[in-house]
N, C-alpha and C positions, 0 to 999 in steps of 0.2 A: 162587680169590679173590685180590684185590689184597693184596700184602704191606703191612705197616704200618711206619712209620718212627718214630724217637724224636720227631720233630716232631709226628706225629699224636697221640702219647700226651700231649705237653705242651701242645698247642694250646689245650685247654680252659682251662688255667690261665695260660699265658704265651705269647701269640702271638709267632711268630718276627718278628725285625726285618725291615725292608724289605731286599730284595736290592740290593746296591751293587756295581757293576762298576768296577774300576780300569782300564778301557780304553774306547776309543771304537768299535773294530771289533766287530761282533756275531757271534755263533756260532749257526749253524743245526744242530740235531741231528735226524737221522731216527729215528723210532720204528719198531720191528719186533718180531719174536719174542723178541729178546734184551732188550727194554725195554718191558714190558707192565704191570708192577705199579706201584702208587703209590710204593713204595720206590725202584724202579729209575728211574722218571721224575723223582722228587724228587732223586735223586742227580745226574742230568744237570743239573737246574735249578740246584742249589746249587753244582755244579762250574763253571757258567758259561754254560749254554745260554740263549739269549734267544728263540729261535724253534724251534718243533717242527714238523718236516715229516712229514706223513702221505703215504706213497707208495702211491697207489691202484693201482699195478702189482701189489701184493701185499696180502693180507689182505681180510677180509670187512667189510661195513658194521658188523656187530655189534662186531667187534674195534676198528675205528676209533672207533665211538661210545664204547666203554669208555675208550679213550685220551683222547678229547676231554673226557669227564666228569672224568677224573683231572686233566687239565691245568687245567680250570676250578676244581676244588676247591683245587688248589695255588695258583692265582692269588688266590683269596680268602684263603687261609691266609697268604700272604706279602705281601698288599696290593700286588701288583706285576703290571701288565698283561703278559700273555704272548701272543705272536703264534703263530698256527697256520697253516701253509701246506699246502694240499691240492694235491698234485702229481698231475695226471691222467696216465694211461698213454700216451694217444695211440695212433695206429695202429702195431701191431707186425707187421712183415713177417717171416714165418717159413716155412721149408720144411715139407714133409710128413714122412712117416716112411719108414723103410727096412725091407724085409721081414725081413732077417736081421741086424739090428743095424748098427753103424757100418760104413761102407765105407772102403776104403783108396784113397787118391788118389796119382797120380804126375804130375809135370809133363808136359804134352803129351797127357794123357788127355782123351778126349771125354766130355762129360756133357751130357745134354739135360734141360732144365727144361720142364715142361708142366702142364696143368690136370687131368690124370688123377689121381684120388685113390688109385689103386692104390699100395700101398707100393712104394718104389723099390728100385734095385739099383745096381751099379757103372756102369750105362749111362744111367740116367734117374732123376728124382725129381720129385715134385709140387711146384710152386710156385703155391699157390692164390691168386694175386693177378693177375688179368687186366690191372689197371692198370699193372703192371710191364712186361708184354709190349707194351702200347700205347705206352709211353714209350721202349723200348729201340731202339737202332740197332746196326748192325754195328760192331764194335770197342769198344762200350761195355764197362765192367767191372762185374762183380757181386762184392761182398764178402760172405763168409759167415762165421758164427761170429766176430763182432767183428773181421773182417779176417784171421783165421788162414788162411782159404782165399780165393784170388782166382782168378776165371775171366774169360775174355774172350769176348765174343759173336762168333761167326763167321757165324751165320745166324739169323734170327728171323722169326716170323709172329705172327698175332694170338693164338695160343694155345700158343706154344712158343718156345724159344730154344736153339739148339745152341751149346755153348761148349767152350773148351779150357782145361784147368787150367793155371794159371801158377804158383801157390804153394799149398802145403798138402799134408798127408799123410793127413788123416782127416776124415770128415764124419758126423754122427749126426743123430738125429731132431730136428726142430723148431728147428733152429738159425736165428738171426736172419739177415736179408738186408738189405744196404745197397746202394743204387744211387747211387754218387757222381756228381757233376756232372750230375745229372738232376733236374728238378722233376717230381714225380709228381702226377697228378690225384687227390689224396687230400685229404679234409678232415682237419685235425688232431684232430677230435672224432669218436670212434666212438660206437656205441650204448651201450657200456659207459661211456665218458666222460660221456655225457649223464646216465646214471643216477647215476654217481658225483658229478657236479656238483650235481645236485638234492639228493642226500644232504648234501653238504658245505655248500651254502648253507643248507639247512633246519636244519643243526646249528651255524650261526654261525661258520664258519671265517673267517679274516681275510684270506687271500690265496689266489688260484687260480693255479696254474702250468700253462701250456699247453705241451704237449710237441710236438716235431717240427714247429715252425712253419717254413714254407718261403718265404712271401711275405706282403705286407701284407693281401691278401684273406683270409688264414686267420684274421685277428683278428676280423673283423666278426661271425661266427657266435657266437664265444665271448662277445663283448660283449653281443650280443642276449640270449643265454641267461642271462647273469649279471644283466643288468638293473640294474646299479648297486649290487648287494648286496655286492660285494667288489671290491677292486682286482685287476687282472690282471697277472701276471708272465709274461713270455715267455722260453722257454728257447732259447738259441742253441746248437743242436746239429746243424744242417744247414748245410753250406757255402752252399747257396742263400740261407739267411737272412742271411748276411754281406753278400751283394750288396745287400740291402735294409736294412742296419743302421740307417741314419739314419731311414728311415720307420718301422721296427719299434720303435725306441726311442721315437720320438714318439708312436706308437700305444699304447705300453705304460704301465703304472704302475711297473714294475720289470723288471729283466733278470737272468737267470741264465746264467753262462758254464758250460755243461755240457760240460766238456772231454772226457769219456769218449767219447760218441757223436761229437762234433766231430772227435776224433782218429782215428776209424775211417775217415771218408770223406775226410780230407785228410792230407797228410804231417805226421808228428808235429812236425817242426821248424817248421811254420807256426803251431802252436797257441799257443806263448808270446807271439808278437807279436800275434796276434789277441786274446788275453786282455787285453793292455795297451791295445790299441786300443779294445776294447769298454768296459773300465773307464773309460778316459779320456773317451770320448764320453758315457757315462752320467753321469759326474760333471759334465761340461759342461752336460748337459740337466737336471741336478737330479733324476735318476731313480735310486733305489736299485739297486745291482748286487751280486749274489752270485757268488763264485767257488766252483765245486763240482767234485766227482769226484776220488777217489783222493788226497785231500790227505794223509791219514795212513793209507794203505791197509794198511801192514804191521801196524798196531795192531789189525786184525781178529783176529790171532792172536798178537801180541806186545805186551808191556806198555810198550814204548818205540818211537818211530818211527825211521826212518833219518834221517841228517843231511840227505839230499837232500829228504825230505818236510818236515822242519822248515824248510828253506830255501824250499820251495814255498809253505808257509803264510805265511812272512815276506814273500815277494815280493808276495803279494796284499795284505798289510797295508801295506807300503811304498807300493804303488800307490794306496792310498786306497779299496779296495773297502769297501762298506758291511758286508758279511758274508762269512764263510768257512763252508763247509758240510761236515758229516760225513754219510756215507751208510751203507754197510755197517758202518763202524766202530762206530756206535752201534745200528744196527738188528739186526745178527746177530753182532757181534763179541764176543770174549771179554773185552774191556777197555773197555766203553763209557764209564764214568765217567773212566777214565784218559785216554781219547782227548779228551774235552772238557776235562779238566784240562790236558792238554798243549797243546791249541790255545789255551786261555786264557793259559797261561804264555808261549807264543810271541808272541801278540798284545801282551801287556803289556810284554814285553821290547823288542819292536820299537818300541812307542810311547814308550818311555823313552829310546830311542837319539836323541841330538841330531841325527843325520843324518835321522831320520824327519821332523821338522818342516821341515827344509830341503827334502826331496823333496816333501812335501805342498804347501808354499808355492811351489815352483818353477813349478807350473802354475797360472796365475791366469786365472779366467774372468770376463769383464766382465759386470756386472749388466745385466739388460734395462732398457729405458728406462721403468721404472715406479717409482712411489714405494715400493712394497713391496720391490722388489729393492734400491733405493738404501738404504732403512732397514736391511735385513738385511746388506748389505755393510758398512755403517757400524758395525753392532753388533759384527762380528768385529774391526774395527780399534779400536773403543773398548775392547772387552774386553781386547785385548792391551796397549793404551796405559795403562790404569788398573790392570792386573793384576787384573781381575775374577775371581771364583771360578766364575762360570757365566753363561751366557746363558739367560734365561727367555723362552719364547714362549707367548703366549696364543693358542690356535687352536681352531677348531671342526672344520674339514675336514682339518687337517694341513698345509695349503699353507704357512703361515707357518713351521712347523717344518722342512718340506722345504727351503725356501729357506735357512734357517740351516744345515742339514746340508750343503748344496751348498758353502757357504763353507769347510767343514772348519776351524772355529775351534779355537784351542788350549785351550779349556775345554769342559766338558760343556754340553749343550743340554737344559734342563729344559722339557719340553713339557707345559703345563697345559691341559687340555681338559675340557669337561663331558661328552664322549661316550666311553664305554668302547671302542667299536669303533675310534674314531680313535686312542686310546691304544694299543690292541693293534697296530694297523697301524704306528704309529710305532716300535714296539719293534724293527722290522727295520732301522731307519735309523741310519746312522753317528752316534755320539756322543749319541744321544737317550735321555734318561731320562724316560719318560712318567708323568704323575700325573693321575688323574681327580679333578676338583674342580668344584663348581658354578660357572657363569659369574659374572663380576664385573659390577658396574653403574657403577663409578666409579673414578677414579684412586687415591684413598686406599685403597680396598679392594683394588685391583689390586696395589699395592706391598706392602701388609701381607700379603696372601695369598702373594705370591711369596716374600717373606722367610721367612715362617713355614714354608711347605711345603718349601722347599729346605733349611732348617735341620733340620727334622724328618727329612728323608731322609738326612741325614748328608753331603750334598754340599758344604755351606758351613758356616762357623762365624761366630759373632758378631763383628762388626767388619769382615767382608769385604764386598766390593761385588758387586752384580749389575747386569747390563745386561738390561733388560726391553724386549721389543718386543710390540706388540699392534695391534689395529685399532680405530678409533673411527668409528662407534658400535660398542660392544662386541657380540660375537656375530655380526658380519657376516663371512662366510667370505671369505678371500683379500684382506682389506682392511687389510694391515699399513701403518700410517702414523704410528706413535708409537714413540719410543725414550726410555726413562728409565733413569737410573742411581740405584740405591738402596743404602743401607748396611744390612746385616743387623744387627738389634738397635738401630738408631738410632731 
């Protein structure tokens, strides 16, 4: 059964206050066997997690359903929209098995891969993926076990590949296979993914993450199956996807820089530059971007990170990423709450550094030739000029809030929306504090509600000023055309 927390005991008498984050960068925490109870998930939430990732590579639908229900209970308890990201597994390419356990490898050794499901030995092993053989050519490279083993193709046919070992000393059952510099004729959605997607959508998840995207054509099927029920996040983990970066960002609702798999198929020294390039392009396009994988890896088994890991997180924050993500650190690690706490501390410290604002403002993106973009760009400038406490956006679809986040203003963005699903989605976005409230019908109500709700949230105090953007007529998605300045308490 779920564990209970002090907040559960007290909630009937004294509801907890709204969660307030003293930072703009969001934190994504992955749930897993180490974080299943209400107490554990609540610990991550109060430590600073803004988005919870459900990794469908692991766990049953029943386990994910229990975590979903727990998150929604906590959302009601804290009166704070929480975003849930369903990360689909995608096609996993793996070897078959070996008859007598792991085999020993030596450079120069010959090793055949084929479709024969008979357990392998030191001379051959099953590779049950005919699509790999169809795409291979002589001198192509195969990477096995996350790149620990590298072999070069000397000869291939429709159902086999003869290779020579170049790097590696051991190979065991069902290790992963990567085919760098090759686009495989594979859909990023397996039958398992389709079943997981149906479950996730039926249970009201807020974002869908599509794994192992290779090209723009891979996005169409996912869009069709989602049918507008959730926004789509694409994971950049294949070098071939980088070739189509512009198109994939345009086709997505958000992007994840999945550096682990990306670093397997390309030189490690190329990944940092690609990370910056992806983050910068996503910021330019106004699409949320998450930097992920091995950010605080040592905290899986240690209560503190290495200094290099702290610098890694800080770099993503300095670059203006919308969110930074924890994977195994919170899913199976020994110190999940400490990992979120540390990531929160790093982000807060970076954002207080005077150099942070200099770096963020150094890259300026010109607004599009629309009234909505012009109003949003002006809101940032006005907020800085009058020393406003926050920018308030009234939004139905979230587009107004996304425009504001693209500008990376120096103050929080309070997103007021009548739709809970919009509020949950905006919880992923840089600097956004989402609040669900009925839509307004006039200017007086708009200003009054903005002042009252921001003050109740603890983001502003009486006597401070707000910059408010909205669209008239009210409730029209994407129609930002009004900017107002208001005094709180006036």
